[in-house]
C-alpha positions as CSV (number, residue, x, y, z in Angstrom):
1,M,-40.7,29.4,24.0
2,K,-44.1,28.6,22.7
3,I,-44.8,24.9,22.5
4,S,-47.6,22.7,21.1
5,I,-49.7,20.7,23.4
6,D,-48.9,17.6,21.2
7,F,-45.1,18.2,21.7
8,I,-45.7,18.5,25.6
9,L,-47.8,15.4,25.9
10,K,-45.4,13.3,23.9
11,G,-42.8,14.1,26.7
12,Y,-40.6,16.0,24.4
13,I,-40.2,18.9,27.0
14,K,-38.4,18.6,30.2
15,V,-40.4,19.2,33.4
16,N,-39.7,22.2,35.6
17,K,-39.1,24.3,32.6
18,K,-40.8,27.6,31.9
19,I,-42.9,27.4,28.7
20,S,-45.6,29.3,26.8
21,I,-48.6,27.8,24.9
22,N,-51.5,29.1,22.8
23,G,-54.8,27.6,22.7
24,W,-58.5,27.7,23.4
25,V,-60.4,27.0,26.5
26,Q,-62.5,23.8,26.5
27,T,-63.6,23.6,30.1
28,K,-63.1,25.5,33.4
29,R,-63.3,24.3,37.0
30,I,-63.5,26.7,39.8
31,T,-62.5,25.6,43.6
32,K,-63.2,27.3,46.7
33,F,-59.5,27.3,47.6
34,G,-58.2,30.1,45.3
35,I,-57.1,27.6,42.7
36,S,-58.8,27.0,39.3
37,F,-58.2,24.6,36.4
38,I,-58.7,25.2,32.8
39,S,-58.4,22.7,30.1
40,I,-56.7,24.0,26.8
41,Y,-56.7,22.6,23.5
42,D,-54.7,23.8,20.4
43,G,-55.7,21.3,17.8
44,T,-52.4,19.6,17.4
45,C,-53.7,16.4,19.1
46,F,-56.8,14.9,20.5
47,K,-56.1,15.4,24.2
48,T,-56.4,18.7,26.1
49,F,-53.8,20.1,28.6
50,Q,-54.6,21.1,32.1
51,V,-53.5,24.5,33.3
52,I,-53.6,25.6,37.1
53,I,-54.3,29.2,37.8
54,K,-54.0,30.6,41.3
55,N,-55.6,33.6,42.8
56,N,-52.2,35.4,43.1
57,L,-52.3,36.2,39.5
58,K,-53.2,39.9,38.9
59,N,-56.1,39.1,36.6
60,Y,-57.5,36.0,38.5
61,K,-61.0,37.3,38.9
62,K,-61.3,38.4,35.3
63,L,-60.0,34.8,34.3
64,L,-63.0,33.5,36.2
65,N,-65.1,34.7,33.4
66,L,-63.4,32.5,30.8
67,T,-65.8,30.4,28.7
68,T,-65.4,27.7,26.2
69,G,-63.8,29.0,23.1
70,C,-61.8,31.8,24.6
71,S,-58.4,32.1,23.1
72,V,-55.5,32.4,25.5
73,N,-51.6,32.7,25.8
74,I,-50.4,31.0,28.9
75,T,-46.8,31.1,30.3
76,G,-45.9,28.8,33.3
77,L,-43.9,26.0,34.7
78,L,-44.3,22.6,33.3
79,V,-44.6,20.0,36.1
80,F,-45.6,16.4,36.6
81,S,-49.4,16.1,37.4
82,L,-50.5,15.1,40.9
83,G,-53.8,13.8,39.3
84,N,-54.1,10.4,37.5
85,K,-55.9,11.8,34.4
86,Q,-52.8,13.4,32.8
87,N,-49.0,13.1,33.0
88,Y,-48.2,16.8,32.9
89,E,-49.8,20.2,33.7
90,L,-48.9,23.9,33.6
91,K,-48.6,26.1,36.7
92,A,-49.5,29.4,35.2
93,T,-47.5,32.5,35.9
94,N,-49.2,34.7,33.3
95,V,-52.4,34.3,31.4
96,K,-53.3,36.6,28.6
97,V,-56.7,36.5,27.1
98,I,-56.4,37.1,23.4
99,G,-60.0,36.6,22.2
100,W,-63.1,36.6,24.5
101,I,-66.3,34.9,23.5
102,K,-69.0,37.6,22.9
103,N,-72.3,36.5,24.2
104,P,-71.4,33.2,25.5
105,N,-75.0,32.0,25.7
106,L,-75.2,32.3,22.0
107,Y,-71.9,30.6,21.2
108,P,-72.9,27.6,18.9
109,I,-70.2,25.3,20.2
110,T,-70.4,24.0,23.7
111,P,-69.0,21.1,25.6
112,K,-72.3,19.2,25.2
113,Y,-73.1,16.8,22.4
114,H,-74.0,18.3,19.0
115,S,-75.5,16.2,16.2
116,K,-73.6,15.9,12.9
117,E,-76.7,17.5,11.1
118,Y,-76.4,20.4,13.4
119,L,-72.6,20.8,13.0
120,R,-73.0,20.9,9.1
121,E,-75.0,24.0,9.5
122,I,-72.1,25.7,11.2
123,A,-69.3,24.1,9.3
124,H,-67.0,27.2,9.9
125,L,-67.1,26.4,13.7
126,R,-67.4,22.6,13.7
127,P,-63.6,22.2,13.6
128,R,-63.6,23.1,17.1
129,T,-65.4,19.9,18.2
130,N,-63.5,16.9,19.1
131,L,-65.3,15.0,16.4
132,I,-64.3,17.1,13.4
133,S,-60.9,17.9,14.7
134,A,-60.1,14.3,15.1
135,I,-61.4,13.7,11.5
136,S,-59.3,16.7,10.2
137,R,-56.1,15.3,11.6
138,I,-56.8,11.9,10.2
139,R,-57.6,13.5,6.9
140,H,-54.1,15.3,6.9
141,T,-52.3,12.1,7.8
142,L,-54.0,10.1,5.1
143,A,-53.1,12.7,2.4
144,Y,-49.5,12.6,3.6
145,A,-49.5,8.8,3.6
146,I,-50.7,8.7,0.0
147,H,-48.1,11.1,-1.3
148,K,-45.3,9.4,0.8
149,F,-46.5,6.1,-0.9
150,F,-46.4,7.1,-4.3
151,N,-43.1,8.9,-3.9
152,K,-41.4,5.9,-2.4
153,N,-42.7,3.8,-5.3
154,G,-41.3,6.1,-8.1
155,F,-44.5,7.9,-9.1
156,F,-44.6,11.5,-10.1
157,W,-47.5,13.7,-9.0
158,I,-49.2,15.6,-11.8
159,S,-51.5,18.5,-11.3
160,T,-54.1,17.8,-14.1
161,P,-56.6,20.4,-15.0
162,L,-59.8,21.2,-13.3
163,I,-61.3,22.8,-16.4
164,T,-62.0,20.6,-19.3
165,F,-63.9,20.4,-22.7
166,I,-64.5,16.7,-22.6
167,D,-66.3,14.2,-20.5
168,T,-64.0,11.5,-19.1
169,E,-66.7,8.9,-18.4
170,G,-68.7,9.8,-21.6
171,Y,-72.0,10.0,-19.6
172,S,-71.4,12.1,-16.5
173,K,-73.3,15.1,-15.4
174,M,-70.9,18.0,-15.4
175,F,-70.9,21.5,-14.2
176,K,-70.7,24.1,-17.0
177,I,-68.3,27.1,-16.8
178,T,-69.0,30.4,-18.4
179,T,-68.5,34.2,-18.0
180,F,-71.6,35.1,-20.0
181,N,-73.9,37.7,-18.6
182,F,-77.1,35.6,-18.3
183,K,-79.2,38.6,-19.3
184,K,-77.2,38.9,-22.5
185,I,-76.4,35.3,-23.8
186,P,-75.5,35.4,-27.4
187,Y,-77.4,33.3,-29.8
188,N,-76.9,32.5,-33.4
189,N,-79.6,32.4,-36.1
190,L,-80.5,28.8,-35.2
191,G,-81.2,29.9,-31.6
192,N,-78.1,28.0,-30.3
193,V,-75.7,29.7,-27.8
194,E,-72.6,31.0,-29.4
195,F,-70.0,29.5,-27.2
196,K,-67.2,30.9,-29.4
197,K,-67.9,34.1,-27.6
198,D,-67.4,32.7,-24.3
199,F,-64.1,32.9,-22.2
200,F,-62.7,29.7,-23.4
201,G,-64.2,29.8,-27.0
202,K,-66.2,26.6,-26.6
203,K,-68.2,24.7,-24.0
204,S,-66.2,24.1,-20.9
205,F,-66.8,22.2,-17.6
206,L,-65.3,21.3,-14.2
207,T,-63.6,17.9,-14.6
208,V,-65.0,14.6,-13.3
209,S,-61.7,13.1,-13.5
210,G,-57.9,13.8,-14.1
211,Q,-57.6,10.5,-15.8
212,L,-57.4,11.3,-19.4
213,T,-54.8,14.1,-19.0
214,G,-53.0,11.7,-16.4
215,E,-52.6,9.2,-19.3
216,A,-50.7,11.8,-21.3
217,Y,-48.1,12.0,-18.7
218,A,-47.9,8.4,-17.9
219,S,-47.0,7.8,-21.7
220,S,-43.9,9.7,-20.9
221,L,-43.1,9.4,-17.3
222,S,-44.2,5.9,-17.0
223,K,-45.7,6.2,-13.5
224,I,-47.8,9.1,-12.3
225,Y,-50.6,10.0,-10.0
226,T,-53.0,12.9,-9.7
227,F,-54.6,14.0,-6.4
228,G,-57.1,16.8,-6.4
229,P,-60.6,17.9,-6.4
230,I,-63.1,16.7,-9.0
231,F,-66.8,17.7,-9.6
232,R,-70.0,15.9,-10.4
233,A,-73.4,17.6,-10.9
234,E,-75.6,14.6,-9.9
235,N,-78.7,15.6,-8.1
236,S,-78.2,13.1,-5.3
237,N,-78.7,13.8,-1.6
238,T,-77.3,10.4,-0.3
239,N,-74.7,9.9,2.5
240,K,-72.2,8.7,-0.2
241,H,-72.3,11.7,-2.6
242,L,-70.7,15.0,-2.8
243,S,-70.7,17.5,-5.8
244,E,-67.1,18.4,-5.0
245,F,-64.7,15.8,-3.6
246,W,-61.1,14.5,-3.9
247,M,-59.7,11.7,-6.0
248,I,-56.5,9.9,-6.2
249,E,-55.7,8.6,-9.7
250,P,-52.5,6.6,-10.4
251,E,-51.6,5.8,-14.1
252,I,-49.0,3.3,-15.1
253,A,-47.5,2.7,-18.6
254,F,-46.5,-1.0,-19.5
255,A,-49.0,-2.2,-16.9
256,S,-51.9,-4.7,-16.9
257,L,-55.2,-4.9,-14.9
258,Q,-53.5,-7.3,-12.4
259,D,-50.7,-4.7,-11.8
260,I,-53.2,-2.1,-10.6
261,I,-55.0,-4.6,-8.4
262,N,-51.8,-5.4,-6.8
263,L,-50.9,-1.7,-6.5
264,S,-54.2,-0.8,-4.9
265,E,-53.9,-3.6,-2.3
266,K,-50.4,-2.4,-1.5
267,L,-51.6,1.3,-1.2
268,L,-54.4,0.5,1.1
269,K,-52.3,-1.6,3.5
270,Y,-49.7,1.2,3.6
271,I,-51.9,4.0,4.4
272,F,-53.7,1.9,6.9
273,K,-50.5,1.2,8.7
274,I,-49.6,5.0,8.9
275,I,-53.0,6.0,10.2
276,I,-52.9,3.4,13.0
277,N,-49.4,4.5,13.8
278,K,-49.8,8.3,13.7
279,R,-53.5,8.7,14.7
280,I,-54.4,5.9,17.2
281,N,-55.8,8.4,19.8
282,D,-58.1,10.0,17.2
283,L,-59.1,6.6,16.0
284,Y,-59.9,5.4,19.6
285,Y,-62.1,8.5,20.1
286,L,-64.1,8.0,16.9
287,N,-64.3,4.3,17.5
288,K,-65.8,5.0,21.0
289,K,-67.8,7.9,19.9
290,N,-69.5,5.9,17.1
291,N,-69.6,2.5,18.9
292,I,-67.6,0.9,16.2
293,K,-64.6,-1.3,15.8
294,N,-62.8,0.3,12.8
295,I,-59.3,-0.2,14.3
296,N,-59.9,-3.8,14.2
297,L,-61.2,-3.7,10.6
298,L,-57.9,-1.9,9.5
299,I,-55.6,-4.3,11.3
300,K,-57.6,-7.3,9.7
301,F,-57.3,-5.9,6.4
302,I,-53.5,-5.3,6.6
303,F,-53.1,-9.0,7.3
304,S,-55.5,-10.3,4.7
305,K,-55.2,-10.7,0.9
306,F,-57.5,-9.4,-1.8
307,E,-60.0,-11.9,-3.0
308,Q,-60.9,-11.5,-6.7
309,F,-64.0,-12.5,-8.5
310,E,-65.2,-12.4,-12.1
311,Y,-68.3,-10.3,-12.8
312,N,-69.9,-13.5,-14.0
313,E,-69.2,-15.3,-10.8
314,I,-70.7,-12.5,-8.7
315,I,-74.0,-12.5,-10.9
316,K,-74.4,-16.2,-10.4
317,I,-74.1,-15.6,-6.6
318,L,-76.5,-12.7,-6.7
319,L,-79.0,-14.5,-8.8
320,K,-79.4,-17.3,-6.1
321,Y,-80.5,-14.6,-3.8
322,N,-82.5,-12.5,-6.3
323,I,-85.7,-12.7,-4.3
324,K,-84.1,-10.6,-1.4
325,F,-83.3,-7.6,-3.6
326,K,-85.7,-4.6,-4.5
327,N,-83.9,-4.3,-7.8
328,P,-83.6,-7.9,-9.3
329,I,-80.2,-8.5,-10.8
330,K,-79.4,-10.0,-14.2
331,W,-76.3,-10.3,-16.4
332,G,-75.4,-7.1,-18.2
333,Q,-76.5,-4.5,-15.5
334,D,-74.2,-2.7,-13.0
335,I,-74.1,-4.0,-9.4
336,S,-76.2,-1.6,-7.3
337,T,-75.8,-0.4,-3.8
338,E,-78.0,-3.1,-2.4
339,H,-76.0,-5.8,-4.2
340,E,-72.7,-4.4,-2.9
341,Q,-74.0,-4.3,0.7
342,F,-75.2,-8.0,0.4
343,L,-71.9,-9.2,-1.0
344,C,-69.5,-7.4,1.3
345,E,-71.7,-7.3,4.6
346,K,-73.6,-10.6,4.4
347,Y,-72.1,-13.0,1.9
348,F,-68.4,-12.5,1.9
349,K,-68.3,-10.2,5.0
350,K,-65.0,-8.4,3.8
351,P,-63.7,-6.4,1.1
352,I,-63.7,-7.9,-2.5
353,V,-62.4,-7.2,-6.0
354,I,-64.9,-7.7,-9.0
355,K,-63.4,-7.5,-12.3
356,N,-64.4,-7.9,-16.1
357,Y,-67.7,-6.2,-16.3
358,P,-69.8,-6.0,-19.4
359,K,-68.6,-3.3,-21.8
360,N,-72.0,-1.8,-22.3
361,I,-72.0,-0.4,-18.7
362,K,-68.5,0.8,-18.6
363,A,-66.5,3.8,-19.9
364,F,-65.2,4.0,-23.6
365,Y,-61.6,4.0,-22.6
366,M,-61.5,0.5,-20.9
367,R,-59.8,-2.2,-22.9
368,I,-62.0,-4.7,-24.6
369,N,-61.5,-8.3,-23.7
370,N,-61.1,-11.0,-26.2
371,D,-64.9,-12.0,-25.9
372,Y,-65.8,-8.4,-27.0
373,K,-68.5,-8.6,-24.3
374,T,-66.5,-7.4,-21.3
375,V,-63.8,-4.9,-20.5
376,S,-60.6,-5.4,-18.4
377,N,-61.6,-3.5,-15.4
378,M,-62.1,-3.8,-11.6
379,D,-64.0,-2.4,-8.8
380,I,-62.9,-2.8,-5.1
381,L,-65.9,-3.0,-2.7
382,F,-65.6,-2.4,1.1
383,P,-68.2,-3.2,3.8
384,G,-70.4,-0.2,4.7
385,I,-68.8,1.9,1.9
386,G,-69.5,0.0,-1.4
387,E,-67.1,0.8,-4.2
388,I,-63.9,2.5,-2.9
389,I,-61.7,2.1,-6.1
390,G,-62.6,1.7,-9.7
391,G,-59.9,1.1,-12.3
392,S,-59.1,-0.6,-15.7
393,Q,-56.6,-1.3,-18.3
394,R,-56.9,1.3,-20.8
395,E,-57.7,0.6,-24.4
396,E,-54.3,1.2,-26.2
397,R,-55.5,0.1,-29.8
398,L,-56.5,3.0,-31.8
399,N,-58.9,1.1,-34.0
400,I,-60.8,-0.4,-31.2
401,L,-60.8,2.8,-29.3
402,D,-62.3,4.6,-32.2
403,K,-65.0,1.9,-32.5
404,R,-65.9,2.4,-28.7
405,I,-66.1,6.2,-29.1
406,N,-68.5,5.7,-32.1
407,E,-70.5,3.1,-30.1
408,M,-71.1,5.4,-27.4
409,K,-71.9,8.3,-29.8
410,L,-69.1,10.5,-28.6
411,I,-67.8,13.3,-30.6
412,K,-64.4,11.9,-31.9
413,K,-62.7,15.2,-32.7
414,K,-63.0,16.2,-29.1
415,Y,-60.8,13.3,-28.3
416,W,-58.2,14.0,-30.9
417,W,-55.2,14.5,-28.5
418,Y,-56.3,11.4,-26.4
419,R,-56.2,9.3,-29.7
420,D,-52.9,11.0,-30.5
421,L,-51.4,8.9,-27.5
422,R,-52.4,5.7,-29.3
423,K,-51.0,7.0,-32.6
424,Y,-47.5,7.9,-31.4
425,G,-45.9,4.9,-29.4
426,T,-48.7,3.5,-27.7
427,V,-48.4,0.9,-24.9
428,P,-50.7,-1.1,-22.5
429,H,-51.4,1.1,-19.5
430,S,-53.7,0.9,-16.6
431,G,-54.8,3.1,-13.7
432,F,-57.5,3.5,-10.9
433,G,-59.4,6.1,-9.1
434,L,-59.5,6.0,-5.2
435,G,-62.2,8.3,-3.6
436,F,-60.4,10.2,-0.8
437,E,-63.5,10.9,1.2
438,R,-64.8,7.4,0.8
439,I,-61.7,5.9,2.1
440,L,-62.0,8.4,5.1
441,N,-65.4,7.0,5.7
442,Y,-64.0,3.6,6.2
443,I,-61.1,4.6,8.2
444,T,-63.0,6.7,10.7
445,G,-66.4,4.8,10.6
446,I,-68.2,8.0,10.0
447,K,-71.1,7.0,7.6
448,N,-72.1,10.3,5.9
449,I,-69.4,11.6,3.5
450,R,-70.4,15.2,4.3
451,D,-68.7,14.9,7.7
452,V,-65.3,14.0,6.4
453,I,-64.8,17.0,4.1
454,P,-64.2,20.5,5.5
455,F,-67.0,22.2,3.7
456,P,-69.3,19.9,1.8
457,R,-70.8,20.8,-1.6
458,T,-74.1,19.1,-2.4
459,P,-77.3,20.1,-4.1
460,N,-78.6,23.4,-2.7
461,I,-75.6,23.5,-0.4
462,S,-72.7,25.8,-1.2
463,N,-72.3,27.8,2.0
464,F,-69.1,29.2,3.4
């Protein structure tokens, strides 16, 4: 019976039992006494598993040529380990080499340290490192925890489209989709591209958000969420930006801004608990490897409460320290990265919620407050990350929504179906977006967002 290493190390298999494992060689140690030790991993957990091979095996001499990365199938007797570095080990009775490493000296992944920058260049092989495999297991568990949370709380998952004709934010840079032959693009008499002849019959893009289509289903199912990839064509090479990334977007009918602030706090605490419970070994490794204390940060957050501040309050705080900033702050402008860092890392020294921003710097769909200067929205800022959640109460009043569309010089007819949601049984509703990779950055302590997604997509990088 083939058993996973994780299953063995958790003590689920009785000792003195014959078992079989599959995996890859991480290290090998040869002794002078006809006994060698190989360390095997199979990716199911952070730890490796020690296998003892003796020179009475038929292919023992050939096995001495095993190198890091070789894949093997090993059958043997599970026993308690005599050493103090592991609880169990396997006395091999048969070792079958499934895949040798050709030209071991050229193999890009070795037991030595590799920089994150180097690993990005070989993204197809970097999952074989402890760093990326640990991140990958945490990523899986995080996705599982998010689905579990929403399912337990009565939400329905909706797969919103990746191809769209409208810009959710109203000002985003979007990737265009076309099947045109670039050598034979059709133009009309005015010199404009005839998109009617394209595959979808009009300009089409990769979506920047599933929110608007999610609202359509929230208007029927009451509580929904989306969880999928979105795309932004920003020419940015910072450690916080990707061109393709994943977003969680819940939407709730009959809900206010405060309802989604409460929901976001509940969600974050829930997923942090699961990560600590399920992936503590991976977290310990990442904490030690990156010299950080993220486990303590997660625990502290679980037992704390969100502190909420009005945009006006935050601006007053920032104005007191304006001399410290490269970009001086003033009322009516958005809060930049340096301001976020100051607030979370120096002033408050914890996550905070900022709400009710000026309407002129926010999207058209956010509900206008009674002052007609601000909107009912919120941003959640985390130390070291900045904005991790952005949300709002949506504008459910058709006449005011139309006014906002006109103010932002959007084409009203493109939003005909979105306006229909306000025509037919409109209700107050609210939602937010949680960046999946950004919350992974916070959980793992990894600073560059390119290291927490399997194959990063950024300007000039679309390999693999």
